[in-house]
C-alpha positions as CSV (number, residue, x, y, z in Angstrom):
1,X,-6.5,-28.1,9.3
2,X,-7.3,-28.4,13.0
3,X,-9.7,-25.6,13.9
4,X,-10.7,-24.6,17.5
5,X,-13.8,-26.5,18.6
6,X,-15.4,-23.2,19.6
7,X,-14.7,-21.8,16.1
8,X,-16.4,-24.8,14.5
9,X,-19.4,-24.5,16.8
10,X,-19.8,-20.8,16.1
11,X,-19.9,-21.1,12.3
12,X,-22.1,-24.3,12.4
13,X,-24.6,-22.1,14.3
14,X,-24.2,-19.1,12.0
15,X,-24.1,-20.9,8.6
16,X,-26.4,-23.9,9.2
17,X,-26.5,-26.1,6.1
18,X,-23.5,-24.2,4.6
19,X,-21.2,-25.0,7.5
20,X,-19.8,-28.3,6.2
21,X,-18.7,-26.7,2.9
22,X,-17.3,-23.7,4.7
23,X,-15.3,-25.7,7.2
24,X,-14.1,-28.1,4.4
25,X,-12.6,-25.1,2.6
26,X,-10.0,-24.7,5.3
27,X,-8.4,-28.0,4.1
28,X,-8.0,-26.7,0.6
29,X,-4.9,-24.9,-0.6
30,X,-4.7,-21.1,-0.1
31,X,-5.0,-19.0,-3.3
32,X,-2.1,-17.0,-4.7
33,X,-2.1,-14.2,-7.1
34,X,-0.5,-11.0,-8.3
35,X,-1.3,-7.6,-9.6
36,X,0.4,-5.9,-12.6
37,X,1.8,-2.4,-12.2
38,X,0.4,-0.3,-15.1
39,X,2.9,2.4,-14.3
40,X,5.6,0.2,-15.6
41,X,6.3,-2.1,-18.6
42,X,4.3,-5.3,-18.9
43,X,5.8,-8.2,-16.9
44,X,5.8,-10.6,-19.8
45,X,7.7,-13.4,-18.1
46,X,5.3,-13.5,-15.1
47,X,2.2,-13.1,-17.1
48,X,3.3,-16.2,-19.1
49,X,3.1,-18.3,-15.9
50,X,-0.3,-17.0,-14.7
51,X,-3.0,-19.6,-14.3
52,X,-5.9,-17.2,-14.9
53,X,-7.4,-13.8,-14.4
54,X,-9.0,-12.4,-11.3
55,X,-12.5,-11.6,-12.7
56,X,-13.2,-8.6,-10.6
57,X,-9.7,-6.9,-10.8
58,X,-8.6,-5.7,-14.2
59,X,-4.9,-5.9,-13.2
60,X,-5.2,-9.1,-11.2
61,X,-4.0,-12.6,-12.1
62,X,-3.9,-15.9,-10.4
63,X,-0.8,-17.9,-9.8
64,X,2.4,-17.8,-7.8
65,X,5.3,-15.4,-8.5
66,X,9.1,-15.6,-8.1
67,X,10.2,-13.0,-5.5
68,X,13.6,-12.9,-7.0
69,X,12.5,-12.3,-10.6
70,X,13.2,-9.1,-12.5
71,X,9.4,-8.4,-12.6
72,X,9.1,-8.5,-8.8
73,X,12.3,-6.8,-7.9
74,X,11.7,-3.9,-10.3
75,X,8.1,-3.5,-9.1
76,X,6.2,-4.6,-12.2
77,X,4.1,-6.9,-10.1
78,X,2.9,-7.3,-6.5
79,X,2.1,-10.6,-4.9
80,X,-1.4,-10.5,-3.4
81,X,-4.1,-13.1,-2.8
82,X,-7.2,-12.6,-5.0
83,X,-9.8,-11.7,-2.4
84,X,-7.6,-8.9,-0.9
85,X,-7.4,-7.4,-4.3
86,X,-11.0,-6.4,-4.3
87,X,-10.6,-3.9,-1.5
88,X,-8.6,-1.5,-3.7
89,X,-11.2,-1.8,-6.4
90,X,-14.0,-0.8,-4.0
91,X,-12.0,2.2,-2.6
92,X,-11.5,3.3,-6.3
93,X,-9.5,6.4,-5.6
94,X,-9.2,8.9,-8.5
95,X,-6.1,10.8,-9.8
96,X,-5.5,14.0,-7.9
97,X,-7.4,13.0,-4.7
98,X,-6.1,13.0,-1.1
99,X,-6.3,9.4,0.1
100,X,-5.4,7.8,3.5
101,X,-4.6,4.1,4.0
102,X,-4.8,4.1,7.8
103,X,-3.6,0.6,8.6
104,X,-1.4,0.1,5.5
105,X,1.3,-2.5,6.1
106,X,2.6,-4.5,4.4
107,X,1.4,-2.5,1.4
108,X,-0.6,-4.7,-1.0
109,X,-3.7,-2.6,-0.8
110,X,-1.6,0.6,-0.7
111,X,0.2,-0.1,-4.0
112,X,-3.3,-0.9,-5.5
113,X,-4.5,2.6,-4.4
114,X,-1.3,4.2,-6.0
115,X,-2.1,2.4,-9.2
116,X,-5.7,3.4,-9.3
117,X,-4.7,7.0,-8.7
118,X,-2.1,6.8,-11.5
119,X,0.4,8.0,-8.8
120,X,-1.3,11.5,-9.1
121,X,-2.5,13.3,-5.9
122,X,-1.5,12.5,-2.4
123,X,-1.6,9.1,-0.6
124,X,-0.7,8.9,3.1
125,X,0.1,5.4,4.1
126,X,0.2,4.9,7.8
127,X,1.3,2.0,10.0
128,X,1.4,2.1,13.8
129,X,4.1,-0.6,14.3
130,X,7.5,0.6,13.2
131,X,8.9,-2.8,11.8
132,X,5.8,-3.2,9.7
133,X,6.0,0.4,8.6
134,X,9.5,-0.2,7.3
135,X,8.3,-3.1,5.2
136,X,5.5,-0.9,3.9
137,X,8.0,1.8,2.9
138,X,10.2,-0.8,1.1
139,X,7.3,-2.2,-0.8
140,X,6.1,1.2,-1.9
141,X,9.6,2.1,-3.0
142,X,9.7,-1.0,-5.2
143,X,6.3,-0.2,-6.7
144,X,7.7,3.2,-7.7
145,X,5.6,6.0,-6.3
146,X,6.2,9.8,-6.1
147,X,2.9,10.7,-4.5
148,X,3.1,8.7,-1.2
149,X,4.1,9.7,2.3
150,X,4.6,6.9,4.8
151,X,3.9,7.7,8.5
152,X,4.4,5.7,11.6
153,X,1.7,7.0,13.9
154,X,-1.4,6.0,15.9
155,X,-4.7,6.9,14.3
156,X,-5.4,9.1,17.3
157,X,-2.3,11.1,16.6
158,X,-3.1,11.5,12.9
159,X,-6.6,12.7,13.5
160,X,-5.3,16.0,15.0
161,X,-2.9,16.5,12.0
162,X,-5.4,16.0,9.2
163,X,-8.9,17.3,10.3
164,X,-11.5,16.6,7.6
165,X,-8.7,16.4,5.0
166,X,-9.1,13.2,2.9
167,X,-11.3,12.5,0.0
168,X,-11.1,8.7,0.7
169,X,-10.0,6.7,3.6
170,X,-9.3,3.0,3.8
171,X,-9.4,1.2,7.1
172,X,-8.2,-2.3,6.4
173,X,-8.5,-3.0,10.1
174,X,-6.3,-5.3,12.2
175,X,-8.6,-8.2,13.0
176,X,-8.9,-11.7,14.3
177,X,-7.7,-13.0,10.9
178,X,-10.1,-15.9,10.5
179,X,-10.2,-15.4,6.8
180,X,-6.4,-16.0,6.6
181,X,-6.2,-19.2,8.6
182,X,-5.3,-21.5,5.7
183,X,-2.8,-19.0,4.4
184,X,-1.3,-18.2,7.8
185,X,-2.1,-21.1,10.1
186,X,-0.2,-19.6,13.0
187,X,-3.2,-17.2,13.4
188,X,-5.2,-20.0,14.8
189,X,-3.0,-20.0,17.9
190,X,-4.1,-16.5,18.8
191,X,-7.8,-17.1,18.3
192,X,-10.2,-17.6,21.2
193,X,-14.0,-17.1,21.5
194,X,-13.5,-13.6,22.9
195,X,-10.8,-12.4,20.5
196,X,-13.2,-11.1,17.8
197,X,-15.0,-8.9,20.3
198,X,-11.7,-7.5,21.5
199,X,-10.7,-6.7,17.9
200,X,-14.0,-5.1,17.3
201,X,-13.6,-2.7,20.1
202,X,-10.1,-1.7,18.8
203,X,-11.5,-1.3,15.3
204,X,-14.2,1.1,16.5
205,X,-11.5,3.4,18.0
206,X,-9.6,3.4,14.7
207,X,-12.8,4.1,12.7
208,X,-13.7,7.0,15.0
209,X,-10.3,8.5,14.3
210,X,-10.7,7.9,10.6
211,X,-14.0,9.8,10.4
212,X,-12.4,12.9,11.9
213,X,-10.1,13.0,9.0
214,X,-12.8,12.4,6.3
215,X,-14.0,15.3,4.2
216,X,-17.7,15.9,3.9
217,X,-18.8,14.0,0.8
218,X,-15.8,11.7,1.3
219,X,-15.7,7.9,1.1
220,X,-14.8,5.5,3.9
221,X,-14.1,1.9,3.1
222,X,-13.9,-0.6,6.0
223,X,-12.5,-4.0,5.4
224,X,-11.3,-7.0,7.4
225,X,-9.9,-10.5,6.6
226,X,-12.2,-12.2,9.1
227,X,-15.6,-13.9,9.1
228,X,-16.5,-12.7,12.5
229,X,-19.9,-10.8,12.6
230,X,-18.6,-8.9,15.7
231,X,-15.9,-7.2,13.5
232,X,-17.9,-7.1,10.2
233,X,-21.7,-6.4,10.1
234,X,-21.8,-5.4,13.8
235,X,-19.2,-2.8,13.3
236,X,-20.8,-1.6,10.1
237,X,-24.1,-1.3,12.0
238,X,-22.3,0.6,14.8
239,X,-21.1,3.1,12.3
240,X,-24.5,3.7,10.9
241,X,-26.0,4.1,14.4
242,X,-23.2,6.2,15.8
243,X,-22.8,8.5,12.8
244,X,-26.1,9.6,11.3
245,X,-24.3,11.5,8.5
246,X,-22.9,8.2,7.2
247,X,-24.7,6.2,4.6
248,X,-23.8,2.9,3.1
249,X,-23.0,2.5,-0.6
250,X,-23.6,-0.7,-2.6
251,X,-20.5,-2.8,-3.2
252,X,-20.8,-4.6,-6.5
253,X,-21.1,-8.3,-6.1
254,X,-19.5,-10.5,-8.7
255,X,-20.4,-14.2,-9.1
256,X,-19.4,-16.1,-5.9
257,X,-19.6,-13.0,-3.7
258,X,-22.1,-12.7,-0.9
259,X,-24.1,-9.8,0.6
260,X,-23.6,-8.7,4.1
261,X,-25.8,-10.4,6.7
262,X,-28.2,-8.0,8.6
263,X,-29.3,-11.0,10.8
264,X,-25.8,-11.2,12.1
265,X,-26.0,-7.6,13.5
266,X,-29.1,-5.4,14.2
267,X,-31.2,-6.4,11.3
268,X,-30.6,-3.2,9.3
269,X,-31.2,-4.1,5.7
270,X,-28.6,-1.6,4.6
271,X,-26.0,-4.1,5.7
272,X,-26.7,-6.2,2.6
273,X,-24.8,-3.5,0.6
274,X,-21.6,-4.8,2.1
275,X,-19.8,-7.8,0.6
276,X,-18.6,-11.0,2.1
277,X,-16.0,-13.2,0.3
278,X,-16.2,-16.8,1.5
279,X,-13.6,-19.4,0.4
280,X,-16.3,-22.0,-0.3
281,X,-18.0,-19.7,-2.8
282,X,-15.0,-17.8,-4.3
283,X,-11.4,-18.7,-5.2
284,X,-9.8,-16.7,-2.6
285,X,-9.4,-16.2,1.2
286,X,-12.0,-14.6,3.5
287,X,-12.8,-10.9,3.4
288,X,-15.5,-8.4,4.4
289,X,-15.8,-5.0,2.7
290,X,-18.2,-2.1,3.5
291,X,-18.4,1.3,1.8
292,X,-19.7,4.5,3.4
293,X,-20.3,8.0,2.3
294,X,-20.2,11.1,4.6
295,X,-23.0,13.6,3.9
296,X,-21.6,16.5,1.9
297,X,-23.4,19.1,4.0
298,X,-22.1,17.8,7.2
299,X,-21.7,20.8,9.5
300,X,-19.7,19.2,12.3
301,X,-17.0,21.4,13.8
302,X,-13.6,20.6,12.3
303,X,-11.0,19.2,14.6
304,X,-8.2,21.8,15.3
305,X,-4.7,20.8,14.3
306,X,-2.5,20.2,17.2
307,X,0.6,22.4,17.0
308,X,2.4,21.4,20.2
309,X,5.6,19.6,19.5
310,X,5.8,16.2,21.1
311,X,8.9,15.0,22.8
312,X,10.7,12.3,20.8
313,X,8.8,12.9,17.6
314,X,10.8,12.9,14.4
315,X,10.5,16.1,12.6
316,X,11.5,16.8,9.0
317,X,14.2,19.4,8.4
318,X,12.0,21.0,5.7
319,X,14.0,24.2,5.4
320,X,15.4,24.9,2.0
321,X,18.6,23.3,0.9
322,X,21.8,25.2,1.6
323,X,23.6,26.8,-1.3
324,X,26.2,23.9,-1.7
325,X,23.5,21.2,-1.7
326,X,21.4,23.2,-4.2
327,X,24.4,23.3,-6.5
328,X,25.2,19.6,-6.1
329,X,21.7,18.6,-6.9
330,X,21.4,21.0,-9.8
331,X,24.6,19.7,-11.3
332,X,23.3,16.1,-11.1
333,X,20.0,17.0,-12.7
334,X,21.7,18.9,-15.5
335,X,23.6,15.7,-16.3
336,X,20.9,13.1,-15.7
337,X,17.5,14.7,-16.2
338,X,17.5,18.5,-17.0
339,X,13.7,18.6,-17.2
340,X,13.1,17.2,-13.7
341,X,10.8,19.6,-11.8
342,X,10.6,18.8,-8.0
343,X,7.5,19.8,-6.1
344,X,9.0,20.6,-2.7
345,X,12.5,19.6,-1.8
346,X,13.3,18.8,1.8
347,X,16.0,17.1,3.7
348,X,16.2,14.6,6.5
349,X,19.8,14.9,7.6
350,X,21.8,14.2,4.4
351,X,18.8,12.6,2.6
352,X,16.9,14.5,0.0
353,X,13.2,14.0,-0.6
354,X,10.6,15.5,-2.9
355,X,7.4,16.1,-0.9
356,X,4.2,15.4,-2.9
357,X,1.7,18.2,-3.8
358,X,-1.3,18.4,-1.5
359,X,0.6,18.6,1.8
360,X,2.5,21.5,3.1
361,X,4.1,20.3,6.2
362,X,5.0,17.0,8.1
363,X,5.8,18.8,11.4
364,X,4.8,16.8,14.5
365,X,4.6,13.4,12.6
366,X,6.8,10.4,12.7
367,X,7.6,10.0,9.0
368,X,9.5,7.1,7.4
369,X,9.1,8.3,3.8
370,X,8.3,11.9,3.2
371,X,7.6,11.5,-0.5
372,X,10.1,10.4,-3.1
373,X,13.6,9.6,-1.9
374,X,15.8,11.3,-4.4
375,X,19.2,10.5,-2.9
376,X,22.0,11.3,-0.5
377,X,24.4,14.2,-0.2
378,X,27.9,12.9,0.2
379,X,31.1,14.9,0.5
380,X,30.8,17.5,-2.3
381,X,28.5,15.3,-4.5
382,X,25.0,14.0,-4.8
383,X,24.3,10.2,-5.0
384,X,20.9,9.2,-6.4
385,X,18.6,6.7,-4.6
386,X,17.1,3.5,-5.9
387,X,13.6,4.8,-5.1
388,X,14.0,7.6,-7.7
389,X,15.1,5.1,-10.4
390,X,12.1,2.9,-9.7
391,X,9.7,5.7,-10.5
392,X,11.3,6.1,-14.0
393,X,10.7,4.4,-17.3
394,X,13.1,3.9,-20.2
395,X,13.3,7.0,-22.4
396,X,12.7,9.5,-19.6
397,X,16.5,10.3,-19.6
398,X,19.2,10.1,-22.2
399,X,21.6,8.7,-19.6
400,X,20.5,5.1,-19.8
401,X,22.3,1.8,-20.0
402,X,20.3,-1.3,-21.0
403,X,21.3,-4.5,-19.3
404,X,21.0,-8.1,-20.5
405,X,19.3,-10.6,-18.2
406,X,22.8,-11.9,-17.1
407,X,24.0,-8.4,-16.4
408,X,20.9,-7.7,-14.3
409,X,21.6,-10.8,-12.2
410,X,25.2,-9.4,-11.8
411,X,23.7,-6.1,-10.8
412,X,21.4,-7.4,-8.0
413,X,24.3,-9.5,-6.8
414,X,26.4,-6.4,-6.3
415,X,28.9,-7.0,-9.1
416,X,30.4,-4.4,-11.4
417,X,29.3,-4.5,-15.1
418,X,31.2,-3.9,-18.3
419,X,29.6,-1.3,-20.6
420,X,30.3,0.3,-23.9
421,X,33.6,2.2,-23.8
422,X,32.3,5.1,-26.0
423,X,29.9,6.5,-23.4
424,X,30.7,9.4,-21.1
425,X,31.6,8.8,-17.5
426,X,28.8,9.6,-15.0
427,X,25.5,8.4,-13.5
428,X,23.2,6.3,-15.6
429,X,19.7,4.7,-15.2
430,X,20.0,1.0,-15.6
431,X,17.2,-0.9,-17.3
432,X,16.4,-4.4,-18.3
433,X,13.5,-5.6,-20.5
434,X,12.0,-2.2,-20.4
435,X,12.1,-1.9,-16.6
436,X,14.2,0.5,-14.6
437,X,16.4,-1.4,-12.1
438,X,18.5,1.3,-10.4
439,X,21.5,3.5,-10.8
440,X,25.0,2.8,-11.8
441,X,28.1,5.1,-12.2
442,X,30.1,4.5,-15.4
443,X,33.8,5.0,-15.0
444,X,35.9,4.2,-18.1
445,X,33.7,1.4,-19.4
446,X,32.9,-0.1,-16.0
447,X,29.6,0.4,-14.3
448,X,30.1,0.7,-10.5
449,X,27.3,-0.9,-8.6
450,X,25.1,1.1,-6.3
451,X,22.4,-1.4,-5.7
452,X,21.7,-1.3,-1.9
453,X,23.7,-3.9,-0.1
454,X,20.7,-5.0,2.0
455,X,18.7,-5.9,-1.1
456,X,21.4,-7.9,-2.9
457,X,20.9,-11.6,-3.6
């Protein structure tokens, strides 16, 4: 790999005798891996192809995956390189907590947080760029989460909506991407000697917003996929200097992981509590992770919530369903899942969502996914959404049709499927190998296909 000469010189100076091994690692293949979704059935087919375990992630495995496999399409696995997996383990959110993933796209770390929480509590996943936010929402839908809200906002806008609100915040900051050069070589084209400092300044603004949303006693995890001290130790040192109520917490180091380098910042020995993941020491790409705690008795004045409606902002129509829609949804639930208990039903146009507990309103925010997408109100009927199906497991409803592998391939291709003729007409959850795949409507022995056209292959 052809690296910029200034990049080579920089790390020869910083790493000294280690520099040749570090630079040689860029000519090795990037590492691939995947995490298993414990909320769903075990992905036996994919596990059979794994080349090993990720030592520091209980649900992490090494090896490539097939993006068109049942395991991937049904959300039983998520493709993620091994070093990136450690971030979610360090955040370590607990069931029932309020958690913010501030720079969340494409969603690998977000799905990890959902899994650690057991999909219990509230997770706000934010991404400032709309196209990336749409990818984030799609990945979370496939993972199968009821507790997640996806927003498309700037950190500065969010800070006024959620003052001192979250138990844990992850800032996986947009960075110079040096740690991903061998996985994404195009990133080399954007690199120049001044780029890390530019990124560091942007990251400090994001961190400042994040800290306004963190509860006293809360945890902030700051991570990057770069080696640059300007964005790593120097930003961690800046946090400690700028916010006296912040303390660093030790990040556990597994074999092959390095401590943070105080000599690359202001010499503060606390910086050794951070962790560096170097590709010449560990089987993975480059990462930096630092963990902070906000003093529990912090007496700073809370930020007041902005109530002014901004022009052009999307706002949820979170009024109650009208009588007709209530009846249509109730009729569907009586057929499909009589015991379903929504938390807070709301509509976006003709789309029905279930807002997670822990948040009362989304007013003033640009929201792409206000909780679980239940379905769409059509003319005098309710049509369930794929997202709802992907949160379910076999046995949660009596209205279930199990597909063979060949039938599943027909389903994701958009074809109709023949089913047993003795079953009642109506909506059914379709499953295959213990994994929920989507919804189908049985009409006289034929399952009509409702797999979204944009996802078919």
